[in-house]
C-alpha positions as CSV (number, residue, x, y, z in Angstrom):
1,M,-0.1,0.1,0.0
2,K,1.2,3.7,-0.9
3,S,3.3,5.6,1.6
4,F,2.8,8.9,2.3
5,N,4.5,12.1,3.6
6,V,2.6,12.7,7.0
7,P,4.5,15.3,9.1
8,V,6.8,13.6,11.7
9,H,5.3,14.8,14.7
10,Y,2.5,12.3,14.0
11,R,4.5,9.2,13.7
12,S,5.6,7.1,16.8
13,P,8.8,5.3,16.7
14,L,7.4,3.1,19.5
15,V,4.0,2.0,17.9
16,S,5.5,2.3,14.2
17,A,8.0,0.1,15.4
18,I,5.0,-2.3,16.7
19,K,2.8,-1.9,13.6
20,T,5.9,-2.9,11.3
21,K,6.6,-5.8,13.8
22,R,3.0,-7.2,13.9
23,K,3.1,-6.7,9.2
24,S,6.2,-8.6,9.1
25,E,4.4,-11.5,11.4
26,D,0.9,-11.3,9.5
27,K,1.2,-10.1,5.8
28,L,-2.5,-11.5,5.4
29,K,-3.8,-9.3,8.4
30,K,-5.8,-13.0,9.7
31,D,-3.8,-12.2,13.4
32,F,-6.3,-9.8,15.4
33,T,-4.9,-10.7,19.0
34,P,-3.5,-7.3,20.2
35,T,-0.2,-7.0,21.6
36,H,1.0,-6.9,25.3
37,L,3.2,-4.5,26.3
38,N,5.0,-4.7,30.0
39,I,5.8,-1.7,31.6
40,G,6.8,-2.9,35.0
41,S,3.7,-3.2,36.9
42,L,1.4,-1.3,33.8
43,E,0.7,-3.9,31.0
44,V,-1.0,-2.0,28.1
45,I,-2.8,-4.5,25.7
46,L,-2.8,-2.7,22.5
47,A,-5.1,-3.5,19.7
48,R,-4.1,-4.4,16.7
49,H,-5.3,-2.2,14.0
50,F,-5.8,1.5,15.1
51,G,-5.0,4.8,14.3
52,F,-4.3,6.6,10.6
53,C,-5.7,4.9,8.3
54,Y,-5.4,5.6,4.4
55,G,-7.7,7.7,3.5
56,V,-6.6,10.1,6.8
57,E,-3.1,9.7,5.5
58,N,-4.0,10.3,1.8
59,A,-5.4,13.9,3.5
60,I,-3.0,14.6,5.7
61,E,-0.3,14.4,2.7
62,I,-3.0,16.5,0.1
63,A,-3.8,19.5,3.0
64,F,0.2,19.9,3.8
65,R,0.8,19.9,0.1
66,A,-1.4,22.6,-0.5
67,I,-0.5,24.7,2.2
68,D,2.8,24.6,0.8
69,E,2.1,25.1,-2.6
70,N,0.7,28.3,-2.3
71,P,2.2,30.6,0.6
72,D,1.3,33.5,-1.4
73,K,-2.6,32.8,-1.2
74,R,-5.9,32.4,1.5
75,I,-6.3,28.3,2.0
76,F,-9.8,27.0,3.8
77,L,-11.1,24.3,4.3
78,L,-14.2,23.7,3.7
79,S,-15.2,21.9,6.9
80,E,-13.0,20.0,9.6
81,M,-10.4,17.6,7.3
82,I,-11.0,15.0,9.5
83,H,-12.3,14.5,12.9
84,N,-9.5,15.3,15.1
85,P,-8.9,18.1,16.8
86,N,-4.9,18.2,17.0
87,V,-4.8,17.8,13.3
88,N,-7.3,20.3,12.7
89,A,-5.5,22.9,14.9
90,D,-2.3,22.1,13.3
91,L,-3.7,23.0,10.0
92,V,-5.2,25.9,11.4
93,S,-1.5,27.0,12.9
94,R,-0.4,26.8,9.3
95,G,-3.5,29.4,8.3
96,V,-5.8,27.5,7.1
97,R,-9.3,28.8,8.0
98,F,-12.8,27.1,7.8
99,I,-15.3,28.0,5.8
100,M,-18.0,25.5,7.9
101,D,-19.0,23.6,10.4
102,T,-19.4,19.7,10.9
103,A,-22.8,20.5,11.1
104,G,-22.7,22.6,7.2
105,R,-23.0,25.9,8.9
106,M,-20.9,28.8,7.6
107,L,-18.5,30.0,9.3
108,M,-17.3,33.1,7.3
109,N,-19.4,34.9,4.0
110,W,-19.7,33.3,1.5
111,D,-19.3,35.9,-0.8
112,D,-15.7,37.0,0.5
113,L,-14.6,33.3,-1.2
114,T,-12.5,34.4,-4.8
115,S,-11.3,32.2,-7.0
116,E,-7.9,33.2,-6.1
117,D,-8.6,31.5,-3.1
118,I,-7.7,27.5,-2.3
119,V,-10.2,25.4,-1.1
120,I,-9.4,22.2,0.1
121,I,-12.8,19.1,0.1
122,P,-12.7,17.2,3.5
123,A,-11.5,12.9,3.7
124,F,-15.2,12.9,4.5
125,G,-16.0,14.3,0.6
126,T,-18.9,17.1,-0.1
127,T,-21.7,17.2,-2.1
128,V,-22.2,17.6,-5.2
129,E,-24.3,21.0,-5.0
130,M,-21.5,22.9,-3.1
131,E,-19.0,21.3,-6.1
132,A,-21.4,23.2,-8.5
133,L,-21.0,26.2,-5.9
134,L,-17.2,25.9,-5.6
135,R,-17.1,26.1,-9.3
136,N,-19.4,28.8,-9.9
137,K,-16.9,31.0,-8.2
138,G,-14.5,29.9,-10.3
139,I,-12.5,27.8,-7.4
140,E,-11.7,24.3,-8.9
141,P,-12.9,21.6,-6.0
142,T,-10.6,18.5,-7.4
143,T,-7.5,20.5,-7.4
144,Y,-6.9,19.6,-3.6
145,E,-9.7,17.2,-2.5
146,T,-8.9,15.5,0.2
147,T,-12.0,12.5,-0.2
148,C,-11.3,8.8,0.9
149,P,-10.8,6.5,-2.0
150,F,-13.1,4.5,0.2
151,V,-15.6,6.6,0.6
152,E,-15.8,7.3,-3.3
153,K,-16.1,4.0,-3.6
154,V,-19.1,3.7,-2.2
155,W,-20.3,6.8,-4.4
156,N,-19.2,4.7,-7.6
157,R,-21.3,1.5,-6.8
158,A,-24.3,3.4,-5.7
159,E,-23.9,5.1,-8.9
160,K,-24.1,1.5,-10.9
161,I,-26.2,0.2,-8.8
162,G,-28.5,3.0,-8.7
163,K,-28.1,3.4,-13.1
164,D,-29.4,-0.4,-12.8
165,G,-32.6,0.6,-11.7
166,Y,-32.6,-0.1,-7.6
167,S,-33.0,2.9,-4.8
168,I,-30.2,3.5,-2.7
169,I,-30.7,2.8,1.1
170,V,-27.5,5.0,2.6
171,H,-26.9,3.3,6.5
172,G,-25.2,6.5,8.2
173,K,-25.6,9.6,10.4
174,P,-28.1,11.7,8.7
175,K,-26.3,15.0,10.0
176,H,-22.6,13.4,9.4
177,E,-20.7,15.0,6.6
178,E,-19.7,11.5,4.8
179,T,-24.0,10.7,5.1
180,R,-25.0,14.0,3.5
181,A,-22.3,13.8,0.3
182,T,-22.9,10.1,-0.3
183,F,-26.8,11.1,-0.2
184,S,-25.7,14.0,-2.4
185,H,-24.1,11.9,-5.4
186,S,-26.5,8.6,-5.0
187,N,-29.4,11.0,-5.2
188,V,-28.1,12.0,-8.8
189,H,-28.8,9.0,-10.4
190,T,-31.1,7.0,-8.0
191,P,-33.8,7.2,-5.7
192,T,-32.3,8.2,-2.0
193,V,-33.1,7.4,1.9
194,V,-30.9,7.6,4.7
195,V,-31.4,5.3,7.7
196,K,-29.5,5.4,10.7
197,D,-29.7,2.3,12.6
198,M,-31.6,-1.1,12.4
199,K,-34.9,0.3,14.2
200,E,-35.3,3.2,11.4
201,A,-34.5,-0.3,9.0
202,E,-37.2,-2.1,10.6
203,E,-39.3,1.0,10.5
204,L,-38.5,1.2,6.8
205,A,-39.5,-2.1,6.3
206,L,-43.2,-1.4,6.9
207,Y,-43.2,0.6,3.6
208,I,-41.7,-2.0,1.5
209,T,-44.6,-4.1,2.8
210,G,-47.2,-1.8,2.4
211,E,-47.8,-2.3,6.1
212,K,-47.7,1.7,6.8
213,G,-49.1,3.9,4.3
214,P,-47.0,6.6,2.1
215,E,-47.9,9.8,4.0
216,A,-46.4,8.6,7.4
217,F,-43.2,7.5,5.7
218,Y,-42.9,11.8,4.6
219,T,-43.7,12.8,7.9
220,R,-41.3,9.8,9.7
221,F,-38.5,10.5,7.1
222,K,-38.2,13.8,7.0
223,G,-34.6,15.4,6.0
224,Q,-33.6,11.4,5.1
225,Y,-35.3,11.1,1.6
226,S,-34.4,12.7,-1.8
227,E,-36.9,15.3,-4.0
228,G,-39.4,13.3,-5.2
229,F,-39.0,10.2,-3.3
230,D,-42.3,7.7,-4.6
231,V,-42.5,5.5,-1.3
232,K,-44.7,3.2,-4.1
233,N,-42.3,2.7,-6.9
234,D,-39.0,3.4,-5.0
235,L,-38.6,0.5,-2.2
236,Q,-39.5,-1.9,-4.9
237,K,-35.5,-2.6,-6.1
238,I,-33.0,-1.7,-3.4
239,G,-29.2,-1.4,-2.6
240,V,-27.5,-0.6,0.7
241,V,-24.3,1.3,0.8
242,N,-22.9,3.1,3.9
243,Q,-21.3,5.5,5.6
244,T,-17.7,3.9,6.0
245,T,-17.4,4.6,9.9
246,M,-20.4,3.1,10.7
247,L,-20.0,-0.3,12.8
248,A,-19.4,-2.7,9.5
249,S,-21.6,-5.6,11.3
250,E,-24.9,-3.2,11.7
251,T,-24.5,-1.8,8.2
252,Q,-24.5,-5.9,7.4
253,S,-27.4,-6.7,9.4
254,I,-29.4,-3.7,7.9
255,A,-28.7,-5.4,4.8
256,D,-29.6,-8.8,5.4
257,F,-32.3,-7.8,7.2
258,L,-33.8,-5.7,4.5
259,K,-33.0,-7.8,1.7
260,K,-35.2,-10.9,3.6
261,V,-38.4,-8.4,3.6
262,I,-38.0,-7.5,-0.1
263,L,-37.6,-11.0,-1.0
264,K,-40.1,-12.7,1.3
265,H,-42.6,-9.1,0.1
266,Y,-42.2,-10.0,-3.5
267,Q,-42.2,-14.0,-3.2
268,T,-38.8,-13.5,-5.2
269,E,-37.1,-17.2,-5.8
270,A,-34.3,-18.5,-4.9
271,G,-31.3,-17.6,-7.7
272,N,-33.3,-14.2,-8.1
273,E,-32.9,-12.1,-5.5
274,T,-30.8,-10.1,-7.4
275,E,-34.2,-8.8,-9.1
276,R,-35.2,-6.7,-6.4
277,F,-31.8,-6.7,-4.1
278,A,-28.1,-5.1,-5.0
279,E,-25.5,-7.0,-3.4
280,T,-23.1,-4.1,-1.9
281,R,-20.9,-6.1,0.9
282,D,-17.9,-4.8,-0.8
283,T,-18.5,-0.9,0.1
284,L,-17.7,-1.7,3.4
285,C,-14.3,0.5,4.8
286,Y,-11.3,-1.9,5.4
287,A,-9.9,0.5,8.1
288,T,-13.3,0.2,10.0
289,N,-13.3,-3.2,9.1
290,D,-10.0,-4.0,10.8
291,N,-10.2,-1.8,13.3
292,Q,-13.4,-3.0,14.6
293,S,-12.3,-6.7,14.0
294,A,-9.1,-5.9,16.3
295,V,-10.8,-4.3,19.3
296,Q,-13.4,-7.6,19.4
297,G,-9.8,-9.5,19.0
298,M,-8.9,-7.0,22.1
299,L,-12.0,-7.9,23.9
300,E,-11.1,-11.7,24.3
301,T,-8.6,-10.7,27.1
302,D,-9.4,-9.5,30.4
303,A,-8.5,-5.9,31.0
304,D,-9.1,-3.4,34.1
305,F,-10.5,-0.9,31.7
306,A,-10.3,0.5,28.2
307,L,-9.0,3.8,27.1
308,V,-10.2,4.7,23.4
309,I,-8.9,8.1,21.7
310,G,-9.8,10.4,19.2
311,G,-11.7,13.0,18.3
312,Y,-15.3,13.5,20.5
313,N,-16.9,13.9,17.0
314,S,-15.2,11.3,15.4
315,S,-17.5,8.5,14.2
316,N,-15.9,5.8,13.5
317,T,-13.6,6.0,16.9
318,S,-17.5,6.6,18.6
319,H,-18.0,2.5,17.7
320,L,-14.6,1.6,19.2
321,V,-16.2,2.8,22.6
322,E,-18.9,1.2,22.0
323,L,-17.7,-2.1,21.4
324,C,-15.7,-1.9,24.5
325,E,-18.4,-0.8,26.2
326,E,-20.0,-4.4,25.8
327,K,-17.7,-5.7,28.3
328,L,-15.3,-3.0,30.5
329,P,-15.3,-0.2,32.1
330,T,-14.5,2.3,28.3
331,Y,-13.7,5.4,28.5
332,F,-13.4,8.1,25.2
333,I,-10.5,10.4,25.5
334,K,-9.2,13.0,23.1
335,D,-5.3,13.4,24.3
336,E,-3.5,12.4,27.6
337,Y,-4.6,15.4,29.8
338,C,-7.8,13.5,29.6
339,L,-5.9,11.8,32.4
340,I,-5.6,14.7,35.1
341,N,-4.1,12.6,37.9
342,D,-4.1,9.2,39.3
343,K,-7.7,9.2,40.3
344,L,-9.3,11.9,37.4
345,I,-10.1,11.4,34.4
346,S,-11.9,13.5,31.7
347,H,-13.8,11.5,29.1
348,Y,-17.2,12.1,26.6
349,D,-20.3,10.3,26.8
350,W,-20.7,9.3,23.1
351,R,-24.4,8.9,23.8
352,Q,-24.9,11.9,25.2
353,H,-23.0,14.1,23.5
354,T,-21.3,15.6,27.3
355,E,-18.2,15.3,29.0
356,E,-17.8,13.5,32.4
357,M,-15.5,13.1,35.4
358,T,-14.8,9.6,37.0
359,T,-12.6,9.6,40.0
360,N,-10.7,6.5,40.9
361,F,-10.4,5.3,37.2
362,I,-7.7,3.1,37.9
363,P,-8.3,0.9,40.5
364,A,-5.3,0.0,43.6
365,K,-3.9,-3.1,42.4
366,E,-0.6,-4.9,42.2
367,T,-1.0,-5.3,38.2
368,I,-2.9,-2.6,36.2
369,K,-4.5,-3.8,32.7
370,V,-5.6,-1.0,30.1
371,M,-6.5,-1.8,26.9
372,I,-5.8,0.8,24.5
373,T,-6.9,1.9,20.6
374,S,-8.0,4.8,18.6
375,G,-9.7,5.9,16.1
376,A,-8.4,5.9,12.3
377,S,-8.1,9.7,12.7
378,C,-5.9,9.4,16.0
379,P,-1.7,9.8,14.9
380,D,0.3,7.4,16.6
381,A,2.6,10.0,18.7
382,L,-0.4,10.7,20.8
383,V,-1.1,7.0,21.6
384,E,2.3,6.9,22.4
385,R,2.1,9.7,24.8
386,M,-0.9,8.5,26.2
387,I,1.1,5.2,27.5
388,E,3.8,7.4,28.7
389,R,1.0,9.0,30.6
390,L,-0.5,6.1,31.9
391,A,3.2,4.9,33.2
392,E,3.8,7.9,34.7
393,L,0.6,8.0,36.7
394,T,1.5,4.2,38.1
395,N,5.0,4.8,39.1
396,N,6.1,3.3,35.5
397,K,8.6,6.0,33.6
398,D,11.9,4.1,34.0
399,A,10.1,1.1,32.8
400,M,8.5,2.9,30.0
401,L,12.0,4.1,28.8
402,T,13.3,1.0,29.0
403,L,10.6,0.0,26.7
404,Q,11.0,2.5,24.3
405,Q,14.7,1.6,24.1
406,E,13.7,-2.4,23.6
407,W,11.8,-0.8,20.3
408,Q,13.9,1.5,18.7
């Protein structure tokens, strides 16, 4: 796989050495067991896969290249390039300005943009409508477009099956930038509707079978369906694609469920499934799959608690938290400063969207076992700093130095 020119301060000598060793031992990526790091009385159980993915490194390389190549021009990001506060702060410190926030609200006057400005498209991509607006300004959106290739793969798959006569069901968070972009690109080719979870998929099924009338659909799914969507006609042939950072298992469960519903309703014979349902398994993101599988592999061992590192608005990170929470106390943190001291941790409740404080998060035990993973937009350097902070709080600084020297 291609290597990218990413700023060195995002790299970690320790984590890079660990990942290189694991990769050499498992070239086909079939081993999802974690790496165990013994640091004095601290044991860190590190997920097999975590951190920057292909799409994120690609985006970072393009964004920093845009800055280097245009020293005398104003440079804007359409919105957060990735959901990581450290990376976005780095770009701001280099003079980059944001046009919108992650919800699509303008942070500046659109009329202030000129054809001389540089606009970077974020890794989540953007809508067809926004691309048109930029071109009307004389700004070519593809010049410094950082859209993840795997997001584009979803768009291409949606276009293909849309042209084959299927409507698209997008599994994603309706307000997320990537979902908005995928919805827009799909809608150009075919009727499209967004479902955020299995509950909404089950509700949608009632309109496929006719158990609920069309009028209720337009109220229940307001803002989640394309203009002119015809409930009676547009749910007769469907395919499911996803926001690439959702739980892969949930996307597949939704697809399997809707496939079963539509085939049963139309009494489709075995072997003729594609008359009603388009297979779209290949839209699942490899990094999302790998990171989630690595967490499941990590959870097969025991630990006192888990730390999941990433931006608080990161969808893929929140799903790693969700998986860990099923087994043990889990803290969603953005950086090492969240570990305030050996008694107090600041962390994020992704369900309530609030920051919380928990006391006595490190148990009073002779040996402390901590699971660690991070989201796809989290730098490896941050993971190493987190391990250093844990070693400091558990009185294992010398053992940490020894470990770092051993992995050099």
